[in-house]
C-alpha positions as CSV (number, residue, x, y, z in Angstrom):
1,X,-8.0,-101.3,-139.7
2,X,-8.6,-99.9,-143.2
3,X,-12.0,-99.6,-144.9
4,X,-11.6,-102.8,-146.9
5,X,-10.8,-104.8,-143.8
6,X,-13.8,-103.4,-142.0
7,X,-16.1,-104.4,-144.9
8,X,-14.6,-107.9,-144.9
9,X,-15.3,-108.4,-141.2
10,X,-19.0,-107.5,-141.7
11,X,-19.6,-110.4,-144.1
12,X,-20.8,-113.8,-143.1
13,X,-19.0,-117.1,-143.8
14,X,-20.9,-119.8,-145.7
15,X,-22.1,-122.5,-143.3
16,X,-22.0,-120.2,-140.2
17,X,-25.1,-120.5,-138.0
18,X,-27.4,-117.6,-138.5
19,X,-27.7,-117.2,-134.7
20,X,-23.9,-117.1,-134.3
21,X,-23.0,-113.8,-132.6
22,X,-19.8,-113.6,-134.7
23,X,-20.7,-115.1,-138.2
24,X,-18.0,-113.1,-139.9
25,X,-14.5,-114.1,-141.1
26,X,-11.7,-114.6,-138.6
27,X,-8.5,-112.7,-139.0
28,X,-6.2,-115.5,-140.3
29,X,-8.1,-118.0,-142.5
30,X,-8.1,-117.9,-146.3
31,X,-11.4,-117.3,-148.0
32,X,-12.9,-117.5,-151.5
33,X,-15.5,-115.0,-152.6
34,X,-18.4,-116.5,-154.5
35,X,-19.4,-113.9,-157.2
36,X,-23.1,-114.0,-158.0
37,X,-26.3,-112.3,-156.8
38,X,-27.2,-115.3,-154.5
39,X,-23.9,-115.5,-152.5
40,X,-22.2,-112.1,-152.9
41,X,-22.4,-111.3,-149.2
42,X,-20.9,-114.6,-148.1
43,X,-17.4,-115.9,-148.0
44,X,-16.2,-119.5,-148.3
45,X,-13.5,-120.7,-145.9
46,X,-10.9,-122.5,-148.0
47,X,-8.2,-122.6,-145.3
48,X,-6.0,-125.6,-146.0
49,X,-7.3,-126.3,-149.5
50,X,-4.6,-127.4,-152.0
51,X,-4.4,-125.6,-155.3
52,X,-6.1,-128.6,-157.1
53,X,-9.0,-128.4,-154.7
54,X,-9.5,-124.7,-155.4
55,X,-9.1,-125.3,-159.1
56,X,-11.9,-127.9,-159.0
57,X,-14.5,-125.3,-157.7
58,X,-17.3,-126.0,-155.3
59,X,-20.9,-127.1,-155.1
60,X,-22.7,-125.1,-152.3
61,X,-26.0,-126.4,-150.8
62,X,-28.7,-123.8,-151.1
63,X,-32.4,-123.4,-151.4
64,X,-31.8,-120.7,-154.1
65,X,-31.4,-123.0,-157.1
66,X,-33.8,-124.4,-159.6
67,X,-34.2,-127.8,-157.8
68,X,-35.3,-128.3,-154.2
69,X,-32.2,-129.4,-152.2
70,X,-29.9,-128.6,-155.1
71,X,-26.5,-127.0,-155.2
72,X,-25.1,-123.9,-156.8
73,X,-21.8,-124.6,-158.8
74,X,-18.9,-122.2,-158.6
75,X,-15.5,-122.3,-160.4
76,X,-12.5,-120.0,-160.4
77,X,-12.4,-117.7,-163.4
78,X,-9.9,-118.4,-166.1
79,X,-6.7,-116.5,-165.3
80,X,-8.1,-115.4,-162.0
81,X,-5.3,-114.2,-159.7
82,X,-4.9,-115.8,-156.2
83,X,-3.1,-114.5,-153.2
84,X,-1.7,-116.6,-150.4
85,X,-4.1,-115.1,-147.8
86,X,-5.0,-114.5,-145.1
87,X,-8.3,-112.8,-146.2
88,X,-9.9,-113.2,-149.6
89,X,-7.5,-115.1,-151.8
90,X,-9.6,-115.8,-154.9
91,X,-13.1,-115.5,-156.4
92,X,-15.4,-118.3,-157.5
93,X,-17.9,-117.5,-160.3
94,X,-21.4,-119.1,-160.6
95,X,-21.3,-121.7,-163.3
96,X,-24.7,-123.3,-162.9
97,X,-27.0,-125.3,-160.7
98,X,-27.3,-129.0,-160.1
99,X,-30.1,-131.2,-158.4
């Protein structure tokens, strides 16, 4: 396995239980990489998402936003390239917070 693959396998997937003995990515799913200080070490499993769903972005539940119980909003960057996967196929950029 190359160095990039080893680094990918050390990362956690959003929603994985903190006590999970293997919270990292699996070898075949497709992931989006949230790009922001809050979520940089996490990956989001987007296996099976259609292109329109990916284009719509995502609102991730977190305690790290301005409002208790709020969500962090992430959208794909304009012109952002995507690969078919497996592995990280795209990046989502932080676009704001919502209650």
